[in-house]
C-alpha positions as CSV (number, residue, x, y, z in Angstrom):
1,M,-42.6,39.3,14.7
2,G,-40.0,36.6,15.0
3,L,-39.4,33.4,13.1
4,A,-41.3,31.2,15.4
5,D,-44.4,33.7,15.2
6,V,-44.1,33.4,11.5
7,I,-44.3,29.6,11.4
8,L,-46.9,29.2,14.0
9,L,-49.2,31.8,12.3
10,G,-48.7,30.0,8.9
11,L,-49.8,26.7,10.4
12,T,-52.7,28.4,12.0
13,S,-53.8,29.9,8.6
14,L,-53.6,26.5,6.9
15,C,-55.8,24.7,9.5
16,L,-58.7,27.4,9.7
17,N,-61.0,25.3,7.6
18,S,-63.6,22.5,8.0
19,T,-61.1,19.6,7.5
20,C,-58.8,20.6,10.6
21,R,-61.2,22.4,13.1
22,D,-60.4,19.6,15.6
23,D,-56.7,20.7,15.5
24,D,-57.4,24.5,16.0
25,A,-57.3,24.2,19.8
26,N,-54.1,22.4,19.7
27,I,-52.4,24.8,17.4
28,L,-53.5,27.8,19.3
29,R,-52.6,26.2,22.5
30,N,-49.2,25.5,21.2
31,Y,-48.9,29.2,19.8
32,N,-49.9,30.5,23.2
33,R,-47.2,28.5,24.9
34,F,-44.6,29.4,22.6
35,Q,-45.3,33.1,23.2
36,S,-45.4,32.4,27.0
37,L,-42.0,30.7,26.9
38,K,-40.6,33.6,24.6
39,E,-41.7,36.4,27.2
40,D,-40.2,34.2,29.9
41,L,-36.9,33.8,28.1
42,K,-36.4,37.4,27.7
43,H,-35.8,37.7,31.3
44,E,-33.5,34.7,31.6
45,N,-29.7,34.9,31.9
46,L,-28.8,31.3,30.8
47,R,-25.5,29.8,31.8
48,I,-23.7,28.3,28.8
49,T,-20.5,26.3,28.5
50,T,-18.7,25.2,25.5
51,L,-15.7,23.0,24.3
52,K,-12.7,24.0,22.1
53,N,-13.2,22.4,18.8
54,G,-11.4,24.6,16.3
55,P,-13.7,26.6,14.0
56,L,-16.8,24.9,15.4
57,S,-16.7,26.2,19.0
58,G,-14.6,27.7,21.5
59,Y,-13.8,30.5,23.9
60,Q,-11.5,33.4,24.5
61,F,-10.9,36.7,26.5
62,E,-12.0,39.9,24.8
63,N,-11.5,43.0,26.9
64,G,-11.3,40.9,30.0
65,T,-14.5,38.9,29.4
66,L,-14.8,35.4,28.4
67,A,-16.6,35.2,25.0
68,G,-17.6,32.3,22.8
69,T,-16.1,31.6,19.3
70,G,-16.9,29.4,16.3
71,V,-20.1,28.4,14.5
72,A,-21.9,27.2,17.8
73,F,-21.8,30.7,19.0
74,D,-23.1,32.0,15.8
75,I,-26.2,29.8,16.3
76,I,-26.2,31.2,19.9
77,K,-26.4,34.8,18.6
78,I,-29.1,33.9,16.3
79,L,-31.1,32.4,19.0
80,Q,-30.3,35.5,21.3
81,H,-31.3,37.9,18.6
82,E,-34.6,35.8,18.0
83,Y,-35.7,35.5,21.7
84,G,-33.8,38.4,23.5
85,F,-32.2,36.3,26.2
86,N,-28.7,37.0,27.9
87,Y,-26.3,34.4,29.0
88,T,-23.1,34.0,30.8
89,L,-20.3,32.0,29.5
90,V,-19.0,29.4,32.0
91,P,-15.5,27.7,31.1
92,P,-15.8,23.9,30.9
93,D,-14.4,21.5,33.5
94,D,-11.2,19.6,32.3
95,G,-12.1,20.8,28.7
96,V,-13.9,17.4,28.1
97,F,-17.5,16.3,27.8
98,E,-17.0,13.0,29.7
99,P,-14.4,12.8,32.1
100,P,-12.0,9.7,32.0
101,D,-13.3,8.3,35.2
102,G,-16.8,9.3,34.5
103,I,-17.2,11.1,38.0
104,N,-15.3,14.2,38.4
105,G,-15.3,17.1,36.1
106,G,-16.5,17.3,32.6
107,V,-19.3,19.1,30.6
108,K,-21.8,16.1,31.1
109,N,-21.3,16.4,34.9
110,M,-21.8,20.2,34.8
111,L,-25.3,19.7,33.0
112,V,-26.4,16.8,35.3
113,N,-25.5,18.8,38.3
114,K,-27.3,21.9,37.0
115,Q,-24.2,24.0,36.9
116,V,-25.1,25.1,33.4
117,D,-28.2,25.2,31.3
118,V,-26.8,24.7,27.7
119,A,-23.7,23.1,26.1
120,A,-23.3,25.2,23.1
121,A,-21.0,22.8,21.1
122,F,-21.4,20.1,18.3
123,L,-21.8,17.1,20.6
124,P,-22.4,13.5,19.5
125,M,-25.9,12.5,20.8
126,Q,-25.2,9.6,23.0
127,Y,-26.1,10.4,26.7
128,N,-29.8,10.9,26.3
129,D,-30.5,9.1,29.6
130,V,-29.0,12.0,31.7
131,V,-29.0,15.1,29.5
132,D,-31.4,16.4,26.9
133,Y,-30.2,17.2,23.3
134,S,-31.5,19.7,20.8
135,R,-32.5,18.9,17.3
136,S,-29.8,17.6,15.2
137,L,-27.4,20.4,13.9
138,D,-25.9,17.9,11.4
139,T,-24.5,14.6,10.7
140,A,-20.8,14.9,10.9
141,Q,-18.1,12.6,9.4
142,W,-14.8,12.0,11.3
143,V,-12.0,11.4,8.8
144,V,-8.1,10.9,9.0
145,L,-5.6,13.4,8.3
146,M,-2.1,12.3,7.6
147,R,1.2,13.4,6.0
148,R,1.0,12.9,2.4
149,P,2.9,9.8,1.5
150,K,5.9,10.2,-1.0
151,E,4.9,7.1,-2.8
152,S,1.4,5.5,-3.5
153,A,0.4,2.5,-1.5
154,T,0.1,0.6,-4.8
155,G,3.9,0.5,-4.9
156,S,6.2,2.0,-7.5
157,G,8.8,1.0,-10.0
158,L,8.8,-2.6,-11.7
159,L,6.7,-4.3,-9.2
160,A,3.7,-2.0,-9.4
161,P,1.7,-3.6,-12.3
162,F,1.0,-6.7,-10.4
163,T,-0.1,-7.3,-6.9
164,A,2.0,-9.5,-4.4
165,T,-0.5,-12.4,-5.2
166,V,0.3,-12.4,-8.9
167,W,4.1,-12.0,-8.3
168,T,4.0,-15.0,-6.1
169,L,2.1,-17.1,-8.6
170,I,4.5,-16.1,-11.4
171,I,7.5,-17.2,-9.2
172,I,5.7,-20.5,-8.4
173,S,4.9,-21.1,-12.0
174,L,8.6,-20.5,-12.9
175,L,9.9,-23.1,-10.3
176,A,7.3,-25.6,-11.3
177,V,7.2,-25.6,-15.1
178,G,10.6,-26.7,-15.6
179,P,10.4,-29.9,-13.5
180,I,7.0,-30.5,-15.0
181,L,8.3,-30.5,-18.5
182,Y,11.2,-32.7,-17.6
183,V,8.9,-35.3,-15.8
184,I,6.4,-35.4,-18.6
185,M,9.0,-35.9,-21.4
186,F,10.8,-38.5,-19.2
187,L,7.7,-40.5,-18.6
188,R,6.8,-40.6,-22.2
189,A,10.1,-41.8,-23.1
190,R,10.0,-44.6,-20.7
191,M,6.4,-45.6,-21.5
192,C,6.8,-45.4,-25.4
193,N,10.3,-46.6,-25.8
194,D,10.6,-44.2,-28.7
195,A,14.1,-44.1,-30.0
196,E,13.7,-40.7,-31.4
197,E,12.5,-39.1,-28.2
198,V,14.6,-36.5,-26.9
199,V,14.7,-36.1,-23.0
200,F,16.3,-32.8,-22.1
201,S,18.0,-32.4,-18.9
202,L,16.5,-30.8,-15.9
203,P,18.7,-27.8,-16.1
204,A,18.1,-27.3,-19.8
205,C,14.3,-27.3,-19.1
206,M,14.8,-24.8,-16.2
207,W,16.9,-22.6,-18.5
208,F,14.3,-22.7,-21.2
209,V,11.5,-21.6,-18.8
210,Y,13.6,-18.6,-17.7
211,G,14.9,-17.7,-21.1
212,A,11.1,-17.7,-22.4
213,L,10.2,-15.3,-19.7
214,L,12.9,-12.9,-21.0
215,K,11.6,-13.5,-24.7
216,Q,14.8,-15.3,-25.5
217,G,15.2,-17.8,-28.1
218,S,16.3,-21.6,-27.2
219,T,18.4,-24.2,-28.9
220,L,16.0,-27.0,-27.5
221,N,14.4,-28.7,-30.3
222,P,11.6,-31.1,-29.1
223,R,10.8,-34.0,-31.4
224,T,7.3,-35.2,-30.2
225,D,4.2,-33.5,-30.3
226,S,3.6,-33.6,-26.6
227,S,6.9,-31.9,-25.9
228,R,6.2,-29.3,-28.7
229,I,2.6,-28.5,-27.2
230,L,4.2,-28.1,-23.7
231,F,6.9,-25.6,-24.9
232,S,4.4,-23.7,-27.1
233,T,2.0,-23.4,-24.2
234,W,4.4,-21.7,-22.0
235,W,5.5,-19.6,-24.8
236,I,1.8,-18.4,-25.2
237,F,1.5,-17.8,-21.5
238,I,4.8,-15.9,-21.2
239,T,3.7,-13.6,-24.4
240,I,0.2,-12.8,-22.6
241,L,1.9,-12.1,-19.3
242,T,4.6,-9.8,-20.7
243,A,1.9,-7.9,-22.6
244,F,-0.1,-7.2,-19.8
245,Y,3.1,-6.3,-17.7
246,T,4.1,-3.8,-20.3
247,A,0.7,-2.2,-20.7
248,N,0.2,-1.9,-16.8
249,L,3.7,-0.5,-16.3
250,T,2.9,2.0,-18.9
251,A,-0.5,2.9,-17.3
252,F,1.0,3.1,-14.0
253,L,3.9,5.4,-14.8
254,T,1.5,7.9,-16.7
255,L,-2.3,7.5,-15.5
256,S,-1.9,5.9,-12.1
257,K,-4.0,7.3,-9.1
258,F,-2.2,7.9,-5.9
259,T,-3.6,5.7,-3.0
260,L,-3.2,5.9,0.6
261,P,-1.8,2.9,3.0
262,I,-5.3,2.7,4.6
263,S,-8.6,2.3,2.6
264,E,-11.0,1.5,5.4
265,P,-11.0,2.1,9.1
266,K,-10.0,-1.2,10.3
267,D,-6.7,-0.7,8.6
268,I,-5.8,1.6,11.2
269,M,-5.9,-1.2,14.0
270,K,-4.8,-4.0,11.5
271,K,-1.7,-2.0,10.5
272,Q,-0.9,-0.6,14.1
273,Y,-1.0,3.1,13.1
274,K,-0.8,5.6,15.8
275,W,-3.4,8.4,15.8
276,V,-4.1,11.4,17.9
277,T,-7.2,13.8,18.4
278,N,-7.7,17.0,20.1
279,K,-8.7,17.0,23.9
280,G,-12.6,16.8,24.4
281,N,-13.4,15.4,20.9
282,G,-16.6,13.7,20.7
283,I,-15.0,10.5,19.1
284,V,-13.4,9.5,22.3
285,E,-16.6,9.3,24.3
286,E,-18.0,7.2,21.3
287,L,-14.9,4.9,21.6
288,Y,-15.3,4.4,25.2
289,N,-18.9,3.4,24.8
290,S,-17.9,1.2,21.9
291,R,-15.5,-0.5,24.1
292,E,-17.8,-1.1,26.8
293,Y,-20.6,-2.6,24.4
294,S,-18.3,-4.4,21.9
295,S,-19.2,-8.0,21.2
296,G,-15.8,-9.1,19.8
297,D,-16.9,-9.6,16.2
298,G,-14.5,-6.8,15.0
299,K,-17.3,-4.5,13.9
300,S,-17.4,-2.0,16.7
301,L,-15.6,1.3,16.4
302,F,-13.2,0.4,19.2
303,E,-12.2,-2.8,17.6
304,E,-11.6,-0.9,14.1
305,I,-9.5,2.0,15.2
306,G,-8.6,1.4,18.9
307,L,-8.1,4.5,21.4
308,P,-6.0,7.5,20.5
309,R,-2.3,7.3,21.4
310,I,-2.8,10.9,23.1
311,Q,-5.4,13.6,23.3
312,V,-3.5,16.8,22.8
313,D,-4.6,19.8,24.6
314,A,-2.8,22.4,22.2
315,D,-3.4,24.7,19.2
316,E,-4.0,23.1,15.9
317,D,-0.8,24.0,14.2
318,I,1.2,22.5,17.0
319,I,-0.7,19.2,16.7
320,L,0.0,19.3,12.8
321,M,3.6,20.1,13.2
322,D,4.7,18.0,16.4
323,Y,2.5,15.0,16.0
324,V,1.5,14.6,12.2
325,T,4.6,16.0,10.5
326,K,7.4,15.1,12.8
327,Q,6.0,11.7,14.3
328,N,3.8,10.7,11.3
329,F,0.8,10.3,13.6
330,M,-2.5,10.2,12.0
331,Y,-5.1,12.8,13.1
332,I,-8.8,12.0,13.5
333,R,-11.3,14.7,13.7
334,E,-14.4,16.1,12.0
335,R,-14.0,16.6,8.1
336,T,-14.9,20.4,8.1
337,V,-12.4,21.1,10.8
338,L,-9.5,19.1,9.2
339,Q,-10.5,20.8,5.9
340,S,-10.1,24.3,7.4
341,L,-6.8,23.5,8.9
342,M,-5.4,22.0,5.4
343,Y,-6.6,25.3,3.7
344,E,-4.9,27.6,6.4
345,D,-1.7,25.6,6.0
346,Y,-2.1,26.0,2.2
347,K,-2.5,29.7,2.4
348,E,0.4,30.0,4.8
349,K,2.6,28.1,2.3
350,T,1.6,29.9,-0.6
351,K,2.5,33.3,1.3
352,A,5.9,32.1,2.0
353,N,6.5,31.3,-1.7
354,T,6.7,27.5,-1.3
355,T,6.9,25.6,-4.5
356,E,3.5,24.2,-5.8
357,S,4.5,20.6,-5.4
358,A,5.3,21.1,-1.8
359,R,2.1,23.1,-0.7
360,C,-0.1,20.2,0.0
361,T,1.5,18.5,2.9
362,Y,-1.4,16.9,4.3
363,V,-4.1,14.6,2.9
364,I,-7.5,13.7,4.0
365,T,-9.0,10.0,3.5
366,D,-12.2,9.9,1.3
367,F,-13.9,7.3,3.5
368,P,-15.2,8.3,7.0
369,V,-14.0,6.6,10.0
370,C,-17.5,7.2,11.7
371,T,-20.6,9.2,11.2
372,F,-22.5,10.7,14.0
373,P,-25.4,13.3,14.2
374,R,-24.5,16.2,16.6
375,A,-26.6,18.7,18.6
376,F,-26.5,21.1,21.6
377,A,-26.9,19.5,25.0
378,F,-29.2,20.8,27.6
379,T,-29.6,20.4,31.2
380,S,-32.5,17.6,31.8
381,K,-35.9,19.1,31.4
382,F,-34.6,22.3,30.2
383,K,-37.7,24.7,30.1
384,Y,-36.9,26.4,26.8
385,K,-35.9,23.3,24.8
386,P,-39.0,23.7,22.5
387,L,-37.9,27.2,21.4
388,F,-34.4,26.2,20.7
389,D,-35.5,23.1,18.9
390,L,-37.7,24.9,16.4
391,T,-35.2,27.5,15.6
392,I,-32.2,25.0,15.4
393,Q,-34.4,22.6,13.0
394,H,-34.9,25.5,10.6
395,L,-31.4,26.5,10.7
396,S,-30.4,23.1,9.8
397,E,-32.9,22.3,7.2
398,S,-32.3,25.6,5.3
399,G,-28.6,24.7,5.1
400,I,-27.5,27.6,7.3
401,T,-25.6,25.5,9.6
402,E,-23.7,23.7,6.9
403,F,-23.0,27.1,5.3
404,K,-21.5,28.5,8.5
405,Q,-19.1,25.4,8.7
406,R,-17.9,26.0,5.2
407,E,-18.3,29.8,5.2
408,F,-14.5,30.4,4.7
409,L,-13.6,27.3,2.7
410,P,-13.3,27.2,-1.1
411,D,-15.6,25.5,-3.3
412,T,-13.0,23.4,-4.9
413,T,-11.4,20.2,-3.1
414,I,-8.5,21.4,-0.9
415,C,-5.3,19.3,-1.7
416,P,-7.1,16.3,-3.3
417,L,-5.4,12.8,-3.1
418,N,-4.5,13.1,-6.7
419,L,-2.8,16.4,-7.3
420,G,-3.3,16.2,-11.1
421,N,0.3,16.5,-12.3
422,K,0.5,16.9,-16.2
423,E,3.5,14.7,-16.4
424,R,5.1,11.8,-14.8
425,R,9.0,11.6,-14.6
426,L,10.8,8.5,-13.7
427,R,12.6,9.0,-10.5
428,N,15.3,6.7,-8.7
429,T,12.6,5.1,-6.5
430,D,11.0,3.9,-9.9
431,L,14.1,2.1,-11.0
432,I,15.3,0.9,-7.3
433,M,14.2,-2.7,-8.2
434,T,16.5,-2.7,-11.2
435,Y,19.4,-1.6,-8.9
436,M,18.5,-4.3,-6.5
437,I,18.4,-7.0,-9.3
438,V,21.8,-5.8,-10.7
439,G,23.3,-5.6,-7.1
440,G,21.8,-9.1,-6.1
441,G,23.2,-10.7,-9.3
442,L,26.6,-9.5,-8.6
443,V,26.6,-10.6,-4.9
444,I,25.1,-13.9,-5.6
445,S,27.6,-14.5,-8.5
446,T,30.5,-13.5,-6.2
447,V,29.3,-15.8,-3.5
448,I,29.1,-18.7,-5.8
449,F,32.5,-18.0,-7.2
450,A,34.0,-18.0,-3.8
451,I,32.4,-21.3,-3.2
452,E,33.8,-22.7,-6.4
453,L,37.4,-21.5,-5.5
454,I,36.9,-23.2,-2.0
455,I,35.6,-26.4,-3.7
456,H,38.6,-26.3,-6.3
457,Y,41.0,-25.7,-3.6
458,F,39.8,-28.9,-1.6
459,N,39.8,-30.9,-4.6
460,V,43.3,-30.1,-5.4
461,Y,44.3,-30.6,-2.1
462,D,42.9,-34.1,-2.0
463,C,44.4,-34.9,-5.2
464,C,47.9,-33.8,-4.0
465,K,47.5,-35.8,-1.0
466,K,46.5,-39.0,-2.8
467,R,49.6,-38.5,-5.1
468,L,51.9,-37.8,-2.2
469,R,50.6,-41.1,-0.5
470,K,50.8,-43.0,-4.0
471,G,54.4,-41.8,-4.2
472,L,55.2,-43.0,-0.7
473,R,54.1,-46.5,-1.6
474,H,55.8,-46.6,-4.9
475,N,59.0,-44.7,-4.0
476,D,61.1,-47.1,-5.7
477,Q,59.5,-46.5,-9.2
478,K,60.6,-43.5,-11.2
479,L,58.1,-40.9,-11.9
480,F,56.7,-41.1,-15.5
481,A,58.7,-44.2,-16.2
482,S,57.7,-46.3,-19.4
483,S,59.1,-49.6,-20.4
484,N,57.8,-49.0,-23.9
485,R,60.0,-45.9,-24.8
486,H,61.2,-47.5,-28.0
487,L,57.7,-47.7,-29.4
488,T,57.0,-44.0,-29.5
489,D,58.6,-40.7,-28.3
490,N,55.3,-39.4,-27.4
491,I,55.2,-40.8,-23.8
492,V,56.6,-38.4,-21.3
493,T,58.9,-39.9,-19.0
494,F,61.0,-38.4,-16.0
495,S,64.1,-38.3,-18.5
496,N,62.4,-36.4,-21.1
497,A,60.0,-34.3,-19.3
498,F,62.1,-31.2,-19.5
499,E,63.5,-31.8,-23.0
500,P,62.7,-29.1,-25.8
501,T,59.2,-29.5,-27.2
502,K,60.6,-30.3,-30.7
503,H,61.0,-34.0,-29.8
504,F,57.3,-34.2,-29.0
505,I,55.6,-35.6,-32.0
506,T,51.7,-35.8,-32.2
507,P,50.1,-38.7,-33.7
508,P,48.5,-38.4,-37.1
509,P,44.6,-38.0,-37.4
510,S,42.7,-41.3,-37.2
511,Y,41.3,-42.9,-40.4
512,Q,37.8,-42.4,-38.9
513,T,38.1,-38.7,-39.2
514,L,39.4,-38.7,-42.7
515,F,37.0,-40.7,-44.7
516,G,34.1,-41.4,-42.4
517,P,31.7,-39.5,-40.0
518,P,32.9,-38.8,-36.5
519,L,32.2,-40.9,-33.6
520,V,28.8,-39.5,-32.1
521,P,26.8,-40.4,-28.8
522,K,24.0,-42.7,-29.0
523,G,20.8,-40.9,-30.2
524,A,22.7,-38.2,-32.0
525,H,22.3,-37.7,-35.8
526,C,25.2,-36.8,-38.2
527,S,25.0,-35.3,-41.6
528,K,27.6,-33.8,-44.0
529,K,27.1,-30.3,-45.3
530,F,29.4,-27.8,-47.5
531,I,29.4,-24.6,-45.4
532,N,31.7,-21.5,-46.6
533,G,33.7,-23.4,-48.9
534,R,34.5,-26.3,-46.5
535,D,33.0,-29.6,-45.7
536,Y,31.6,-30.2,-42.1
537,W,29.9,-32.8,-40.2
538,V,26.6,-31.4,-38.8
539,V,25.9,-33.4,-35.5
540,N,22.6,-33.0,-33.7
541,D,22.9,-34.6,-30.1
542,K,19.7,-35.9,-28.3
543,N,19.5,-32.6,-26.1
544,G,19.0,-30.6,-29.4
545,V,22.6,-29.0,-29.4
546,T,24.1,-28.7,-32.9
547,S,27.7,-28.9,-33.5
548,L,30.0,-28.3,-36.4
549,I,32.9,-30.7,-37.0
550,P,35.3,-29.6,-39.9
551,Q,36.0,-32.6,-42.2
552,R,39.8,-33.5,-42.6
553,A,41.1,-33.7,-45.9
554,P,43.7,-36.7,-46.9
555,S,46.5,-34.2,-47.2
556,A,46.2,-33.7,-43.4
557,L,48.4,-36.8,-43.0
558,L,51.3,-34.7,-44.2
559,F,51.1,-32.4,-41.3
560,Q,51.6,-32.6,-37.6
561,Y,48.5,-31.8,-35.3
562,T,48.8,-31.0,-31.7
563,H,45.6,-31.3,-29.4
C-alpha cells in the first residue's frame, strides 16, 4: 500500500459515520479514480526534461545514458517508487524555459507542443494559461551574491560617525555662525550707541568659531550680555557635537556592523550595478513579464533591478571567478543555490590552508530581490497531474523538499555579513582622512604663499616704477637732501647715508611715556600694574586683545634708544 492509499483510506474511515454519509460516494469515487490512475501510470514511459540549475536540477551522462541530477530528480525518484512508472530524459532546447523570442526553442514550447510530459525543475509559476503546474514545491527567494567589500558602506575613518547630511550641516553652521555673530554685535552697537560695546571684526569672529570647534580658548572677551549668550551658545553646541562624535567614533571602531553598498533591490538600478545570472534561471522570465506589464511607477521588478548584463552558460565556479571576483559583478540566484556555492568555496579555501580572514570571499544580501512559488510544469491537461500533486503536496508540507535543498548545508550561517572579529585594529584606511587634511593644508598654504610672493613682487615693482618716475621728474634735486641739516643729525641725506652708524643718534623717549599712560586707540582701556618686579601699562583694546607696555623710568633719559 502506497502513500496515496494510506491517505485516501484514512479519509474514508473518518467519514464512515452519519455526519458525512453524503460524502461517501465522492470519496470512494476519488479513491477508485486514484487507483485507476495508479494502474495506468505503471505502464507509462513519461518524457521528462529539466534545466541546469545547480543542486536543484540538471542532467549528465552516466555510462552513456542521460540521467537527471539534483533535488528535482530526488522527487522524481520518490514519485517513481510510489507509482512505478518509467521515464525518458529529454535534453532541453536552448537550456531555457522561455526563449528570448518567445517562439523557437525552450522548455515551455516543448510542453506546449507535447514533446515532453513533465518539466522536472524548480520553475516559477507564471504561464498557467499554456501549461499546467504541480502543487507548489516551495516559495523561493532570489538574493544577491557579491564579492565581500573591503570596507563597510557606512564609511571608514574620521567621517564614519556622521552621515553626509550631518557633515554638510556642520560645515554650513561653521560658515554661517561667524557672520551671524558679527552682524548681531554690529547692529546692537549701532542701535544702542553704547560706548563700551566691543564689535569684533569678521575675521576674529570666524576664527573664534573655528577655534571653538577644536576646543581651543579665545582671547575675545565680549562685554555685553547678548554677545556673551551668543558665544556661550556656540560653545555648548560644539561641546555636545564633539561628545557625540567621539562616542560614535569609538563605537564605530569597536562595535560597528558591516553593511553592504545595497540595502534594497532598487539600489541595483539606482547605483547602476552590473549583475549576471545563469542561463535558464527563472528570474529572467519574470523580468520579461515585469517589463511588459510595468506601469512606470518604479515598483515593478524590472524597474528595480533591470535586466542581467549577461546570462552565463557555464559552471558555477567559472561564474564566481570570472564575473563576480574579477569583474565585480553581482550574481542573482536562489538563496539555497548561492549558499551551496559559498559553502563549497569555503571548504576549498579551508583545504588549501587559506587564512581564516580570507576564506569568506563572498557575501549574500539579507533581503530578497524577489520571492516566487516554484513547481514542476506539466503539459496541458496532463492525465496524471492529480497523483503527482498529492505526493508533491505531502513532500512539501512535511518539510522533505526543504530538507533535500539544505541536506548538505551546515546549520550555521555560511560566511555571515558580520564575521564577528574579536578585535578591531586601526588600518591606514581609517586614517586616510587625516593624511588628506594634512596634505590639503600643506598644498593650500603653499599656494597662498606663492600668491603672496607674486603680490609682493608686483607691489615692489610698482613702487620702484613710481620712484623711478618721480626721480626723472625731480632729477635736479639730490636724493635725501634736507635743508634742516643743522637742526639734527638724525636726518639721512645722500651725503651721510653711507657714514658710520655712530653718527646716528636716536631721539630720547617722549615725556608722555615717562610719566603718563601711553597713547591708546579710542575704546581701549589702560591700567598700571606691577608684574615681575617691573611696572607695566596693561592695554585692553576694543577687540579684546591685551597688550603689556613696560613703563619707562626717568633714568631712561640718560640712555640712547633705537627703534
